[in-house]
N, C-alpha and C positions, 0 to 999 in steps of 0.2 A: 598524452593521456586522454582517453575518452571515457566519459561517464555514462554508465548504462546498466542494463540488467545484470545482476549478479548471478553467480552459479549455485548459490546455496539452496534456492527454492524452486528454480525453474529448470526445465530441460529434463535430463534423464532421471533426476531425483524425484520428479513429480509425474512425468508423462512417459509412458512406455507403450510399445505395441501400437504405433500409429503410423504405419508406413503407407497407407492408401486410404481412399475415401470409404472403403468397406471395413476398415479396422477401427476399433474404438480404443482410445488411450485410457489409461488407468491412473488414478491418484495413488501414488505409492507412499509418499511421505508428506502429508499435510502439516502445516505449522501447528504446534501445540504451545500455547502461550500461558505463562504464569502471571502472577499479580505484581511481580517485581520487574523493574527495568533491567534488561540485559545489557551487557557491555557491547559497544559497537564492534563489528567484526573487522574493523580497520581503524587506523589512527584518524584523529580529527582533520589532519592536513592531507589525508590520502586522496581526497577528491578534488584538491586544488589543481588548476585554477578554476575549475567549474564551480566549486563551492569552497570558500576559504575556511581555514581552521576555526576562526572565531565564530563564524556563522554556524558551523557544525557543532561546536562545543556549546554555544548558547542554546541552540535549538534542542540538543540532546539533553543537556544537564538542567535546563530551566523549563522550557516549554513542554517537552515530552515527559520529563521527570515529574512535572506537575500533574499530568494525567495519572501517572502511576501512583503518586502519593494520595491523590483524591480518590482514586479507585479503591485503594486499601482502606481508606477511611469510610467510604460508602459501604464496602463489603463488611467491615466490622460492625457498623451501625445496623446493617440489615441481616446480619447473621449468615453471611455467605461463607462457605467452606473454601478458604484460599489455597488449600492443598490440591483442589481439583483444577483442571484446565479452565482458563477463562472462557474458552469456546462454549462450555456448558452453560455459562451465565448468558452469553450472547444469544444462544438459541432460545432462551426464555426471558429476554430482556424486558418484555412488556409487563412482567410481574414485579419489576423493580422500579426504583425512583428515577427521576430525570437525571439526578447526579450520577447514579450508577450507569445509566445509558450513555451519557455524554463522556464520562471518564473511562468506562470500559471500552467504548468505541475508540476514543482518542488513543488509549494505551495500545490496544490491539493493532490499530491501523499504523501507528508509528513503529511498532516492533516489526511489522512486516516491511514497512517502508525502508528501514535501515538495511534490511537483508537483501532487498532487490537491487540496491545500488552497489557498484563495485568500481574501484579504480582501474580495473582492467576490462570493464564492460563496454557496452555500446555496439552499434552496428547491427547487421542482420543476424538473427539467430540461425542455428544450424540443426541438423538432425531431426529428432523426434518433435521438438518444439516447433520448428519451422514447418514440418509436415502437418502438424495439427492446425497451425495457423492457416496454411494454404487450403486445407480441406474445408475449414469453416468460412474463411473470408476471401478466398480466391488468390490473394497475393499478400506479401508483407506490406506493400504500399497501401493496399486497401485496408489492411488491419490497422495501420497507423492512422489513416483517415477516419476510420470508424471510432477508434479510441479517442482521437482528438475531438470529434464531434460529441462524444459522450460527455466530455468535460465542458466543452463550449456551450452545450445546451442546458447544463445545470445552472439554474439561476442562483446567484450568490455563491457562497462557499460550499464545498463538498468534496467528494472523492470520485474519481473515475476508476473503474475496475475491469480487470480481466479475470474471469472466474471459470471454474470447471463445474458444469451443471448437467446432470443427466447424460453423461457420455460425450459432452461437447464443450468447446470453448465458447464463452459468451462475453459480451462487453456491455456495460451499463454504468450507472452512477447512483450515488446516494447523497442526501443532504448532510451538511454539518459533519459530525463524527460518526454517523451511522455506517454500517457495513453490511455486505450481503449475507452474513451469518445470522443477523438479527431477525427474530420472528416478526418484527414490525416493518421490515424492509420489503418493498415491492419487488426489488431486484435481489435474487438469491443465487447462491452458489458458493463453492470453496474458493476463496480469493487466492489468485496466483500473483497478481500485481495490483497495487493501488497507488494512485497519484493524488496527492493533496492539491486540490485545484482551488486556489484562492482568488486569483484574478487571471483573466485570460484575454488575449487578443485574437480576433478571427484569423484563421489561417496559420496560426502558430501554436506549437505545442510547448507551452511555457508554464512555469510555476514561479510565483513571486513570494518572497518573504520580506517582512519589514521588521528590523531589529531595533528596539529601543534600549539604549544603554545609558543609565544615569539621566533619564528623561531627555536624552538627545538621540537623534537618529544617527547611529554610527555607520551602518551600511544601509543606504537607501533601499537597495534590493539586489537580489541576484537572480539570474535566470539560468536554468540548466535544462538540458534536453536528455530525456531518458532513452528514447528510442533511436535517436540519430547519432 
């Protein structure tokens, strides 16, 4: 089993008509996010052994669910229409509280995060997505290096992103739970892939999570590779 990019949001569902450097790909189906947490598109154990079932369940039902709960609380307190896509709030996040910013970002980022992982993912992409990567970055290896550097250069915690912006793929990063849809972000675009970058080692594309269970460290950390 290889862990890597899922098929729900990348590839032909998002990028089309990118066969050469003179053609421009088009966003066809961007993510639309609600205020409630969606079910995972796979079982908690589906990504094992890269990510064990307990890690997935705790991260989804506790950590990420906490963002969704606090987001709804903030939305109620601030009179936000929760029937509209969350993206509408993110576009004007500067008008809202810090709680709204942190939890709206945390919720959106994780909803995308679950979708880009797949038990059948990993390895080099094909077709239109690969063509778009090669047009912008020269090669898949150069793309990986650029993406890794975006995370490694982010001081502290944050997210590394692959986005679609003005007819081209771009890579950048945001601090904490910010994302490229926010009007406060210096890096903007439609997110195609986001990696939660908590701790990093130079030269390695890694993500670490620390899980506390009953005040004890149950799993010290896990490492998984999205692109390899």
